[in-house]
N, C-alpha and C positions, 0 to 999 in steps of 0.2 A: 180848786187849788190842791196841789200835791202835798201830801204830808211829808215833812222833812225827815221824820224818823224812818219812813219807808226807804227813802233814798239812801240814807246812811247805811241802813241794813243791807241794801242791794250792793252798795259799794264795798262794804266790808265782806260780803259774801264773795263778790268778784275778786277781791284782793286775796282772800284766803285761798280761793281756787287757784289763782295765778301762782301764789307762793308755793302750793303743794306740787305744782308741775314744774317748778323752777329747775333748770338744768345747770349743774356746776360746770366750771371750766374743765375742758377736756372732752366733753361730749357724752359722758356716762352719768346716768342717774345715780342717786344715792343707793337705791335698791340694787342697781347693777353692781355698784362697788361692794355692797354687802355680800351679794352672791359670789363675787370674785374672791373676796377675802375668805368666805366660807369654804369655797372650793379649794383654795390654797391650803387652808388648815387641814381639810380632809385628806388632801394629797400627801401632806407632810406626815399626818398620822398613819396613813397606809404604808408609807415608806418606812416609818419607824417600826410599825408592827412587823413588816417583812424582815427588817434587819434583826429584830429580836428573835423571830422564828428561825431564821437561818443560824443565828448564833446559838440558839438552844439545840438545834439539830447537830451542829458541829460539835458541841460539847457532848451530846449523847453518843455520837459516833466515836469520838476520841476516848470516852470512858469505856465504851464497849470493846474497842480494840485493846486498850490497856488491860481490861479485865481478862480478855481472851488470852493475851500474852502471859499474864500472871498465872492463869489456870493451866496453860500448857507447860510453862516452865516449872511450876511448883506442885500442881495438884493432879491433873489428868492429862493423858495423851492417848491418841488413837493410833492403833497399829493394825495393819492388815496381815493376814496369814499367807505366807508364800512357801508352800510345801506341805507334804502329807504327814509330817512327823507327829502331829497331835490328833490325827483321825482316831476314832470317830467323834471325839469331843469337839474338835475344831476342824473345819474344812478349808481347803485352799480358797483364798479370796474373802473369807470371813473377816469382819472387822471387830476388834475388841477394844474396850476402854481399859486403860491401865492406871491404877491409883499409885502415883509416885510418892505419896506421903505415907503409905501404909507402914513401911518398916522404919519410919522415924517415930512411929507411935507404939509399935509392938514388934515382937520377934517374928522371924519367918516361921511358918508352920508347915508341917508335913501335909502334902496334898495341895498346897498353893500352886497355882499356875503363874509362873513369873516370866518376865522379859528381862534378859540380862545382856550385858555387853561382853562379847567374847573377842579378845584381841587375837587376831590371826597373824598379824605382822605389825611392825612399828607404825605403818601408815594405813592399816586396814582394821576396821572394827565391824563385827557382825552382831546384829541384834537377834538373839534366838529366844524362842518361847518353849518352855518345858515345864514339867511338874516336879515339885520338890518331893524326893523320896526318903532321904535320910538327912538327919540334922547333926550338928557338931557333937562329937564325942560318941556317937552311935556306931555300932559295928554292922556293916552291910555285907550280905552274902547272897549270891544268886545260885540256885540249884535247879537245873532243868527249867529255866525261865521264871521260876518262882523266887520272889524276893523275900529275904529274911532280915529282920532288924533285931539285933541283939538275940538272935536265935529263934525269934518268933515270926511265923509267917505273916507277911503283910497282905491284908485284904485290899484288893484294888477293883472296886466295882465300876470304875471308869473305863476299864479295858473292854475291847470288843469281844463279846461272848462267842461269836462265830470263829474268831481267830483262836481264842483261848481253848476252844473245844477240840482243836487239832491234837492228835496223839503225838506226832513228831515235834519235839521241842524246836527244831530248826524252823518249822512252819509257824511257830508262835513268836519267836524272837530272833530269828536269823542266826548269825554266828555267835551271838552273845548268850549262849545257853547257860553258861556257868561262869562264876568268878569266885576267886578266893576271898576270904574274909578281909574287909577293909575298914579300918577305923577312920571316921571322917574327922579331919583336923578342925581345930578351933577356928571360928569365923568363916567356915566353909559349909556348903551343902552339896549333896549328891542329887543330880537332876536327871530325869529320863522323859522321853516322849511317850505318849499313850499308845502310839503305833510302834511297838517295839521292833517290828520288822524293818521299818524305814526311818529310824530316828538316829541322828548323830548327836550323842549326848555324853554324859559323864562316864558311860561305859567305854567311850573312845578317848575323851580328853581329861577325865578325872573330875574330882569335885571342883566347884567354882567358888570364888570368893563372894561373900555376902555383899560386900560393898560394891560389887559389879552389877548387882541387881538394880534395874531401873525402876521396877515397881511390880505390883501384883495385878494381873489381868483378872477382872472381877465380873465382866458382863460382855456378852456378844451383842453388838448393836446393829450389825448388818450381816446378811439380809434380815429384814424384819421377821421373816418366817422362822429364822433361827434364833431369835432373841431369847437369851437365857442367862441366868447368873452362873458363874463358874465356881 
């Protein structure tokens, strides 16, 4: 005779097995539905991460552009040299960085290399780069190409030794060999190029207004081989 407990146990086992393999309406198993829901969640998370990443990069780019505009408008600006008037300190096609904030913090100093706006006509402005030679209230005089400030000879180590060694003053500074004493007006400075033979400067158009100075050129940034502070 068969033991009833064995039969019940077998039935229960069969029932449990059948119940584990039960298939819900729709044809997908519970495990399949779990996997589908999991995949949907992962896809949503991936899209969310991508959106956050894109948003972060947009913010970074916007901040960088804004910072660059602020720097260019108020702090620094790059200029390239177009002409020989500042040789040998600066060569044509050199690029310099100009500090536009300098003269908001301190006065113009003798020897500074500055970029300034020269108005040539109502609708034309030229940006020129020259060196400050004389300051407001000083008396400037030129004798045989040698500059005197308040009667004292100005030492100019930035001038080309080969040119300055020429005996003939015309070979050193062209037609501007001499000038009578000139008192520099208030709020103005006298500027000259380091290449006195080929510079259009205050010897031609007189002192310039300090408020026309765009800033102080303080470093050559290109080419890399010419990198130097001014």
